[in-house]
C-alpha positions as CSV (number, residue, x, y, z in Angstrom):
1,X,158.0,67.5,74.0
2,X,156.7,69.8,76.7
3,X,158.9,72.7,77.8
4,X,159.0,73.6,81.5
5,X,159.2,76.7,83.5
6,X,160.2,76.3,87.2
7,X,159.0,79.0,89.5
8,X,160.9,80.2,92.6
9,X,159.6,77.4,94.8
10,X,160.7,74.6,92.5
11,X,163.9,75.8,90.8
12,X,166.4,73.5,92.5
13,X,169.7,73.6,90.6
14,X,170.2,69.9,90.8
15,X,166.7,69.2,89.4
16,X,167.3,71.7,86.6
17,X,170.6,70.1,85.7
18,X,169.2,66.6,85.8
19,X,166.3,67.5,83.5
20,X,168.6,69.3,81.1
21,X,170.9,66.3,81.0
22,X,168.0,64.3,79.8
23,X,167.1,66.7,77.0
24,X,164.3,68.6,78.7
25,X,163.9,72.2,77.7
26,X,163.6,73.9,81.0
27,X,164.1,77.5,82.3
28,X,163.7,78.9,85.8
29,X,162.3,82.1,87.3
30,X,165.9,83.1,87.9
31,X,166.8,82.6,84.2
32,X,163.7,84.7,83.2
33,X,164.3,87.5,85.6
34,X,161.0,86.7,87.4
35,X,162.2,86.5,91.0
36,X,159.7,88.2,93.3
37,X,156.9,88.3,90.8
38,X,153.3,87.3,91.6
39,X,151.9,83.8,91.0
40,X,149.8,85.3,88.2
41,X,152.8,86.9,86.6
42,X,154.7,83.5,86.7
43,X,151.7,81.7,85.0
44,X,151.3,84.5,82.4
45,X,155.0,84.4,81.6
46,X,155.1,80.6,81.3
47,X,152.1,80.8,79.0
48,X,153.6,83.6,76.9
49,X,156.7,81.5,76.2
50,X,154.8,78.3,75.7
51,X,156.0,76.5,78.8
52,X,154.2,74.3,81.4
53,X,154.7,75.7,84.9
54,X,156.1,73.4,87.7
55,X,155.6,74.5,91.3
56,X,155.3,73.4,94.9
57,X,152.8,76.2,95.5
58,X,149.8,73.8,95.1
59,X,147.0,75.8,96.8
60,X,147.7,79.2,95.1
61,X,148.3,77.8,91.6
62,X,145.3,75.5,91.7
63,X,143.1,78.5,92.7
64,X,144.7,80.5,89.9
65,X,144.0,77.7,87.5
66,X,140.3,77.7,88.6
67,X,140.2,81.5,88.2
68,X,141.6,81.3,84.7
69,X,139.0,78.7,83.6
70,X,136.2,80.8,85.1
71,X,137.4,83.9,83.3
72,X,138.0,82.0,80.0
73,X,141.8,82.7,80.2
74,X,144.3,80.3,78.7
75,X,147.4,78.7,80.2
76,X,149.8,76.1,78.8
77,X,149.6,73.8,81.8
78,X,150.6,73.5,85.4
79,X,152.3,70.6,87.3
80,X,151.9,70.7,91.1
81,X,153.9,68.8,93.8
82,X,153.9,68.8,97.5
83,X,156.9,70.7,98.9
84,X,159.7,68.7,100.5
85,X,157.9,65.5,99.7
86,X,160.0,64.3,96.8
87,X,163.7,63.8,96.2
88,X,165.3,65.3,93.1
89,X,165.3,61.8,91.5
90,X,161.6,61.3,92.3
91,X,160.7,64.7,90.9
92,X,162.8,64.2,87.8
93,X,161.3,60.7,87.1
94,X,157.7,61.9,87.5
95,X,158.3,65.1,85.4
96,X,159.8,62.9,82.7
97,X,156.8,60.6,82.8
98,X,154.4,63.6,82.4
99,X,156.5,65.1,79.6
100,X,156.7,61.7,77.9
101,X,153.0,60.9,78.1
102,X,151.2,64.3,77.8
103,X,150.9,66.2,74.6
104,X,150.9,70.0,74.5
105,X,147.2,69.9,73.7
106,X,146.5,67.6,76.7
107,X,148.3,70.0,79.0
108,X,146.5,73.2,77.9
109,X,144.4,74.6,80.7
110,X,145.1,71.4,82.7
111,X,146.7,70.6,86.0
112,X,148.8,67.5,86.7
113,X,149.9,66.4,90.2
114,X,153.1,64.5,91.0
115,X,152.0,61.1,92.5
116,X,152.4,60.4,96.2
């Protein structure tokens, strides 16, 4: 099962608790002492601890993903969502679907989007 890292944009306490209640291995930027770090630092941290990064910061992280691929750098995976578009329940259900259907190998250097 995929492990998640929620950056500062996505680390809603209710979402974290709902995911943990369903057995998801999830940590936040706050848990990791990463508040105020750059996007690249967040992605590098998530990769270093083997976690897929979840964020609402779609534009910046998609650009970072593209940069990593161009430079031959590796990341564990990124899940992107539109900010303030989804309820906690919608986020949880879609994250659980991705976690349940994607392998670690399928997520490597890959970006998934929550559905509209």
